[in-house]
C-alpha positions in Angstrom: 43.4 49.8 71.9 46.4 47.3 72.7 48.6 50.1 73.7 45.8 52.0 75.7 46.3 52.4 79.3 43.4 52.8 81.7 43.1 56.1 83.7 41.8 55.1 87.1 42.4 58.6 89.0 39.5 60.5 90.4 25.0 72.8 60.8 28.1 74.7 59.7 27.4 78.1 60.4 30.2 80.1 61.8 30.1 81.4 65.2 28.6 84.9 65.8 31.3 87.7 65.3 30.9 88.9 69.0 31.4 85.3 70.4 34.4 84.8 67.7 36.0 88.0 69.0 35.7 87.1 72.5 37.5 84.1 71.9 40.2 85.5 70.1 40.6 88.0 73.0 41.6 85.1 75.3 44.5 83.4 73.6 47.6 85.4 72.9 50.2 85.3 75.8 50.0 81.9 77.4 53.3 80.5 77.8 53.8 77.7 75.1 56.8 76.0 73.4 58.9 78.0 71.1 59.0 77.3 67.2 61.5 74.8 66.5 60.5 72.3 69.3 58.0 69.6 69.1 54.6 70.3 70.9 52.9 67.7 73.1 49.4 67.8 72.7 46.6 66.0 75.0 43.7 65.2 72.7 40.7 64.6 74.9 37.2 63.3 73.5 33.9 62.4 75.4 33.3 58.7 73.7 30.0 58.4 75.1 27.3 57.0 73.0 25.9 60.4 71.4 29.2 61.4 70.5 29.7 58.7 67.8 29.1 61.2 64.8 31.6 63.7 66.3 34.2 61.1 67.1 34.1 59.7 63.4 34.6 63.6 62.4 37.6 63.8 64.9 39.2 60.5 63.4 39.1 62.4 59.9 40.4 65.7 61.4 43.3 64.7 63.3 45.5 64.2 60.4 45.0 67.8 59.6 46.3 68.8 62.9 49.7 66.9 62.1 49.9 68.4 58.8 49.3 72.0 59.9 52.3 71.8 62.2 54.6 69.8 60.0 56.7 73.2 59.2 56.6 74.2 62.6 58.6 72.0 64.7 56.3 69.0 64.8 53.8 67.4 67.1 53.4 64.6 69.6 49.7 63.7 70.6 48.3 61.4 73.0 44.6 60.5 72.8 42.7 60.4 75.9 38.9 59.2 76.1 36.2 58.0 78.2 33.2 55.9 77.8 31.0 53.5 79.6 30.9 52.8 83.0 34.0 54.5 84.1 36.3 53.7 81.4 38.8 56.2 80.8 41.9 55.4 78.6 44.9 57.0 77.0 47.1 56.1 74.0 50.9 56.3 74.0 52.1 59.4 72.7 51.9 59.3 68.8 53.9 61.4 66.2 52.2 60.3 63.0 48.8 60.9 61.8 48.3 57.3 60.6 49.1 55.9 63.9 46.4 58.0 65.6 43.8 57.3 63.0 44.5 53.6 63.5 44.1 54.0 67.2 40.9 56.0 66.8 39.3 53.7 64.4 39.2 51.0 66.6 37.0 52.6 69.4 33.5 52.5 69.5 31.4 55.0 71.7 29.5 53.5 74.5 26.9 55.1 76.7 28.2 56.4 79.8 28.8 59.6 82.2 31.4 62.4 81.5 34.6 61.8 83.2 36.3 65.4 82.8 38.0 65.2 86.0 40.1 62.2 85.4 41.1 63.7 82.1 42.3 66.9 84.2 44.3 64.8 86.6 45.8 62.7 83.8 47.1 65.8 82.0 48.5 66.9 85.6 50.1 63.8 86.0 51.7 63.7 82.2 53.2 67.4 82.4 55.0 66.3 85.7 56.8 64.0 83.7 57.4 66.0 80.7 55.6 69.5 80.0 52.5 69.1 77.9 52.0 72.1 75.8 48.1 72.1 75.9 45.1 70.0 76.5 42.4 70.0 74.0 38.9 68.8 74.9 35.8 68.2 72.5 32.5 67.4 74.4 29.0 68.3 74.6 27.9 67.6 78.2 29.2 67.8 81.7 27.6 65.6 84.6 30.3 66.3 87.3 30.9 68.3 90.4 31.8 71.9 88.8 34.0 72.6 92.3 36.0 69.3 91.7 36.6 70.3 87.9 37.5 73.8 89.0 40.1 72.5 91.7 42.0 70.2 89.0 41.7 73.0 86.5 43.5 75.3 89.0 46.3 72.7 89.2 46.7 72.9 85.5 47.0 76.5 85.4 49.7 76.6 88.1 51.5 74.1 85.9 51.1 76.4 82.5 49.0 73.8 80.7 46.1 75.8 79.0 43.1 74.0 78.3 41.0 74.4 75.0 37.4 73.6 75.8 35.9 73.3 72.5 31.8 72.7 73.2 29.4 71.1 70.6 26.0 72.5 70.9 24.4 75.1 73.1 23.8 73.9 76.7 24.3 76.8 79.0 25.3 74.8 82.2 28.1 73.1 80.1 29.2 76.4 78.7 29.5 77.8 82.2 31.9 75.0 83.4 33.6 74.6 80.0 34.8 78.4 80.3 35.5 78.2 84.2 38.2 75.6 83.0 39.6 77.6 80.3 39.8 80.5 82.6 41.4 78.6 85.3 44.1 77.3 83.2 44.7 80.3 81.0 43.4 78.6 77.9 40.3 79.4 75.7 36.8 78.3 75.1 34.7 77.9 72.0 31.3 76.4 70.9 30.8 75.2 67.6 27.4 74.1 66.2 26.3 70.4 65.9 27.8 68.7 62.6 30.1 72.0 61.8 32.8 70.2 60.5 34.9 73.1 58.9 34.3 74.9 62.2 35.6 72.3 64.3 38.4 71.6 61.9 39.5 75.2 62.3 39.5 75.0 66.0 41.8 71.6 66.0 44.3 73.2 63.7 44.5 76.5 65.5 45.2 74.3 68.8 47.7 72.3 67.4 49.6 75.1 65.7 49.6 76.5 69.3 51.0 73.5 70.8 53.7 73.2 68.5 54.9 76.8 68.1 53.2 78.8 70.6 51.8 82.5 70.5 54.0 83.3 67.5 52.7 80.3 65.2 49.3 81.1 66.2 49.5 84.7 65.5 50.8 84.1 62.1 47.5 81.8 61.2 44.7 84.0 59.4 41.5 82.0 59.8 38.9 83.2 62.2 39.2 80.4 64.8 43.0 81.0 65.4 42.2 84.7 65.7 39.6 84.2 68.2 41.8 81.7 70.5 44.7 84.1 70.4 42.7 87.0 71.6 41.5 84.9 74.3 44.9 83.6 75.2 46.2 87.4 75.5 43.3 88.3 77.6 44.1 85.3 79.8 47.6 86.1 80.1 46.8 89.9 81.0 44.7 88.6 83.8 47.0 86.0 85.1 49.7 89.0 85.4 47.8 91.5 87.1 
């Protein structure tokens, strides 16, 4: 992508009701932009080789994220992805779905290891320049030091940048680390089934609504994924304020 910059720093079955309720129990009282302002959302994607099908799905779904928030205040989105041997790049901030779609269509997934730590560090740097409303990450693997990830997640939590960790698949080790990142940033976690396009679409729309309009906008949504996110954010806020 011509305008990318490298980051060099260190089935369609719905989720089980209990998991959905837990997800919803974490998301309600996190600090977020008020309605009428433009949200800033970092959209992080694992672009290693196994992720090509999900990458293609995300290309199609990103436009829905923009459309969902059009009447709330709008959304500026930055794509951050990693792939290959240490490659991790960030796009410029984008305010139109066609621009993001063009950017994503030019990227081919390549074999490599996860670089979630770089993504978290990047979000930290971006929010110190101008507050980031939320970070969304979609992935299925974690091959890094969990303690290092927790350290960076804690920093984001202190900067009031909630992270939405969306896990594809059922790897328990990955789930544990993803949940920890969500907890430390006062964000939310949810697992979706491989290939579950409607499920992922709901999760991404809910995260975009939160980034653009905060808790009130998310509370106005009536789909299961929004309710689950809302519940998690509420729970995180209660824990953080205790």
